[in-house]
N, C-alpha and C positions, 0 to 999 in steps of 0.2 A: 504494499500499499504506499509506503513512504516513497519509494522510487517513482510510482505513478504520480503521486502529488507533486514531487519536485520537478519531474519532467513537464507537468503542465504548468507550473509556476514560472519555469525558466523565462519565457518570452515576456511575462508580466514584470518580473524583477528587473529586466533589462530596460523596460519602458518607463519604470516609475523611480522616482528618487527618494528623498528623505520623507519619513512619516509625517503625519499631520492632517488636520481637517482640510478637505478640499482636494486631496491628492488623488482620490479615486473617482472623481465625478465622471470620468469618461469610461469607467469600467463597464463592460457588458455583464449585467446581472439579470438572472431570472429569479424572481422573488414569488415563492408560493405561500399564499396566506389566506386564511379565512377572514381576516380583518379587511373591512372595506367601509367607505362612506355609507350612510351618514354617521353611524356610531363612532367609528374610528378609522381614520384615514392614515395608515402607517407613514412614518417619515421616510422619504425616499432614501435608498441606499446608494444610488448613483443617478446621474442625469440620463443614462441610457439603459435604465432598468425596464424589464418587462414583467408585469405583474400577472399572476394566474391564480385562480381559485374559484370556488363556486359562486361567489358573490361579485365577481368581476365580469364585465361583459366582453364579448369579442369586439375589440375596438382597434382601429387603425387611425393614425393622425399624422398628417403631413408626410404620407408615404412610408411610415414606419409602424410596426406593431407596438401598441401601448399595453394592451392586456388581452388575455385569453381566458375564457370560461372553462372550468373543469366540472366534471360530475361532483355532486356532494358525496363525500367520503373518500375512498381510495381512487386513485387514477394513475395512469402510466404517464410519467413525466417525459419519458423518452419520446412518446408520440407528440407531446407539445413541442419539444425541441426540434424534431424532425420537420415540423410545419412552420418553423420560423425561418425567415430569410437567412442566409449564411452569415451575413453582415451583423445579424442580431443574436446569433447563438451564443450562449453564456460562456463567460470566463470564469464565473463563480455562480454557483446555485445556493440560494438561501431557502430554507423551508421553515416556516413557522408551524410548529406541530403542537397539538394539545390533546387532552384526553377525550375531548368531544368526538374526535375521529372524523370531524367535518371536512378536513382537508389534509389528506396524508398521501403524499406522492410515492408511488412505487417505481421499481426499476431504476432507482437513482444511480446505481453503479454502472449504468450504461452511459452516464454523462462523462464527457472528457474534460472535466474541470473539478476543482475543489468543491465539496458539498458540505454545507454548514446547516446544522439543525438548531433552531431556536426553540427551546423547550418551555412551554407555557402551560398554564391552567392544569397543574396536577394537584391542586389543593382543594378540590371538591369533586363530587360525583362518586360513583362506586368504582373502587379499584383503579383510580386514575393513574397512578404511578406504575402498577404492574402492567396496565394496557400499553402505556407508552414505552416502557422497557421492552415489551415484547416486539413492538413495531421497530424500535431503534436497533435491537439486536439483529433483526432481519435485514435492515437497510444498511447498517454499518457506515454512518456518515464519517467524514474525515475530521470534523470539528463539531463540538457540542456546547452550547451556551444556555445556562439557565436564565430565564428572563425575569420572573417576578417572585419566586419563592426559593431563595438560595438555600434555605435550610433543608430542602430536599436533595441537595447535591450529594449527600452522603449515600443515598440509595443508588443513585446513578454511578457514583464512584465505585461502590461495592460491585456493580454489575460490570466494571472494567470497561466502560466506554472510553474510547480514546479521546485525548485532547479536550478535557471537560473544563469549562470556565463558567464565569457568571458575568453577564453583561448588564442586567437590570432593565426594567421597563422604560427608563429614560430614553433609551434608543428608539422607542416606538413613537414617542410624543412629538406632535407638531406644535411648537410652543406658541405662546401669545406674541403677536407681532406689534401691538399698539404701544402707545405711550403709557408708562407706568403712572398711575394716578396717586396724588397725595392723599394723606389721611383725611383732609377736609373734603376732598372730592368723592370719597367713598361713602356709600350708603351704610348706616349702622345695622347691617343684617348679617346673618350666618348663611352663606351661600352653600347649596349642595346641588350637584348635578349628577344624575345616574339613577340606577335601578334600586328599588327597595321592595322587591316582590318575594317570591317563594325562595329564590336562591340566596337572599340576603335577610334572613330573619333578625340578625343582630342590628343591622343597619336600620331596619324598620323600627326595632325597639328603641334605639337611640334617638331617632328622629321624633318618635312619639314622646319620649321623655323631655326632649327640648320644647316641644309644643306644649306639653302639659305644664311645663315651668313657664310658659307664656314668653318664651324667648322668640325673637324675630327671625324665623327660618324662612328662606326663600329657596324652595326646592322644586325639582322636576326632572323628567327625562327630556333630554335635548341633544341636538347634534354637537359635535365636538367644538366647532366655532362659536356656537351660542354658549356653551359651557365656559369657554375661556373668557368671553365678554362678561358673564356673570361673576366669575372669580375676580376679574379686573376691577369691578365696580363695587365690591363688597368689602366691609371691614375684616370679616372673618370668613374663612371657608372651612367646611366640615367634610372629613373623609372617614370612612370606615371600611377597612379591607373586607373582602368576601370571606377569607379564612386565613389570616396571618400573612398575606402577601403584600409586598411593597409595590403598589399598583401605580397605574399611569396618572390617576388623579392627583397624587402627590406632587409629581413633576409638573403637571399642567397648572395646578394652583400656584406653586412657587414661581413658575415662569411669568404668571400674570401679577406677581407682586402682592399676593394675598397672604394674610396671617393664617396659617393652616393649623387647624385642630384635627389630629389624626390619632387613630388607636394605636396603642403601644404594641410593638411586635416583639418576637423573640430576638435575642441578640444576633442569631445567625441569619436572620432575614436581611440584615444590612443596613437598617435605618441608622443605627448607632455609629456605624463607620462613616456615614455620609454627612450626618447632621448632629447638632447638639440640641437636646431638648431644652426648651426655654430660651434658646438663643436663636435658632433658625426655624423652628417650628414648635408646636406644643403637643405633647403626647398625653393622652388620657387613658385611664384604666376602665372604671365602671361608668354607668350612666350618671351617678351622683358627681363623679369627678369632672365629667364632661360639662355638666350644667354649671357647676361652680367655676370652672376655667372659662366657660363661654361668657358667663356674666362679668367676670373680672375684666376680660379683654374688651368686651363691648363698652364697658364703662371707662376704659383707659385707652383711648385711640392712639396716643403717642407710644405707649408700650407695644400695642399691636403693630403699629407702623414700623417700630424699630426691629421687631421679630421678622415682620415681612421683608424688610430690606435685606436683613442679614440672610434670610432664607433664599431670596432671589439671587444674592451674591454667591452663596454656596452653590446653587444650581448653575449659575453662570460660569463659575470657575471650573466645575468638574463634570457637570451632567448635561450640557447641551447636546442634543441628539447628534449633530454633526461630529462632535468630539467622540461620542461613544461608537459611532459607526466607524470613524477613522481608527479607533483602537482595535476594533474587530478586524478591520482590513489590514492594518499593520501586522496583525498576528497571522491571519490567513494568507496574505500575499507576501509580507516581508518577513514573517518569522519572528517578529519582535512582540513579546507578551508584556503588556503594560501591567504594572502591580494592581491597577484598578479592576482587572478582570480576574483576580485571584478569588478562590472559593472561600478562604478564611474559615475553614471547618474548625468548630470547637469541640466536636465529638468525633471519634474515629468511625469509619464506615462499619456497618455490620458485617461480619464474615460471610462470604459466599459459600455457605454450607447447607445441610439439610434443614436448618432452622430458618434460613433466610426467607423462604416463602411464607411460612407462619408469621414470622415477625413483621413482614411487610403487610400481610393481610390484616393482622391485628391493628397495626398503625393506621392503615386506611379506614377501618371502621371507626377508630377513635377520632381520627381527623374529621370525619363527617359529622360525628356527634359534637365536636368542638365547634363546627360551623353552625349547628342547629341550636345548641343550648348555651345558656349564659355561664353555667358551671356544671361540670361533669365530674362526678365522684367516681373514682376508679381504683379498684383494689387489684393488686398483683400478688399471686401466691408463689411460694418458694421456687417452683419449677420454671417460672418465667420472670424472675426478678430482672434479668437482663433486657426484657422487653420494655421495662419501665424507662430505661435510658432513651429509648427511641421516641417516647412520647413527651420528652422535656420541652420540645419546641411548641407544644399545644398549650397556650397560656391559660385556657379556661379549664383545663383539667386539674383536678385536685386528686393527686395520685398518692397511694400509700401501699406499703409492702405488708401483706397479711401473713401472720405467723400464729404461733400458739396463743399469743396475748392480744389477738384482735378483738375489737369491740363486737360482741355478739348481738348487740341491739341496734346496730347501724344498718341501714339499707343503702346499698351501693347502686349507682346507675349502671356500672359494668364491673364485672369481675373477670379478670384475665387469668386463666388457669390451665391445668392439664388434667387429664382423666385420673392420673395417679394422685395429684393433689386433692382432687374432689373425694377420692376414697379416704385419704388421710384426714380431710376436714370432717367427713361424716363420723369418723371414729373418734374425733377429738372432744365431742360433746359441746362444741362451740359453733353452732350452725351460722352460715353466711346467707343473708338475704340480698337479692340483686334483681334488677329489672332485666338485665341482659347478662349472658355468659358467653365469653369467647374461649372456647375449650380447644387447646392445642391437641391435635391428633384427629382420628377419624372414627366417628361413632360406629360405622359399619364394621370397621376392623376390630374395635373394642367388643363387638358382640351385641346381641339384642338387649343385654342388661344395661348397656350405657344409655340408651334412649329412655328406657324404663326408669333408670335412676333420675334422670331429668324430669320425666313426667311426674314423679312423686313430688318434685320441687314445684310443680305447676308451670313447668316451662316446655315450650314447644321448639322443635328445630325449624329455623326460618331460612337458613342459608348455609350451604356447605362451601366453604372457601378453601383455597389451596392449603391443605394441612391444618385447617381450623374449622370448627362448627360453631355457628352462632345460634344461640338459643335466646328466646325472649319469654318473659313472664306472661302467662295467659291472663293474668289479672294484675295489670300494672298497679303499683302502689304509689 
């Protein structure tokens, strides 16, 4: 693979000089992405790019191909390239891929150029990381970049994906282009642009909390350009991640010079390495904290303006999209890896052994509960104490290790355990009550007594995951 990539890069290296923004504007790029206007128009990777995806039309402009529509789901990218004029065939291929599976190019190894995967949206839905790992293992891209949830890099590192880095969602953002308004020119409101439906229960709860506190919230779903104007005219902007991801709204709001209130993420997500809480933006924990901080900064426009100015300066210095794109191109084309692309893992990757599948399956169930609930009480029994380490980036989990001295009167939202541990707990005289059980192993292999044992607990098998059975209480308490 290395020889192939070097041979393809040779002409590009001769044609281009020192690294930096703007050096790759004439590069022929094929960019596969599900992102498209009006919700999100991704920042261009070059002036000569061709976009393709299910939401892009077949469009030619001034004698050149601008975009090509693909089927929804998987498609043969080799066929797309064959139908491009020779003068527009890619020197680099980028694929924005996520767990929705809405735009997954196949046959990428037929392309005679470096292939770059932008890994996104693995922080929600059922088995998102496992699904994308299966796809990436099949296609074997040359480079892999985590876009918005850097804390997941450890799973991809464990799977031994080559050339794994973190680029951040800043590279996707088309920033605000207007004049930055003064504190006096800004409306004393809290601006929010985005969805607050079934995929965003926490966001909906927080918006309701601010409205119940009679705070001036100005919110709605709108196109990207409208959202930037909303942020540009407001004293404060509000953001809440879908599920622990450092999302595009953070960088859009900062580019518009707004004082941003955003939810606190785990250290590995990357916020703390880019910004200082209280200086560049304001992080909140629970709804009460959000309401208190919103009231504080609404009443103190000068403080809000100072934070907004510092946040925009931090964005301007390190996170402009042309800078992030140049850093990626410097690596892919020039072989120069900027420190900003580093993963900065604070936990080691889980070993790729026979427990990897069950560990990932348990993590993904807990991650989805973290999205849905404000607080998730999780108990880990001795046979899976190492699984607790995986869940430390899920900030709304309240995890505990269960042993002989666990509180028998407490009811857990989830207990992660093994069939062997369940037997030991039953003999301890200290029963455990839980809404859900993630049991490592396979009930069928354990024999008919395993399911009967859970039936006696009032639990039913709802899902057989890789190496894990998920049981739920028939009578939730």
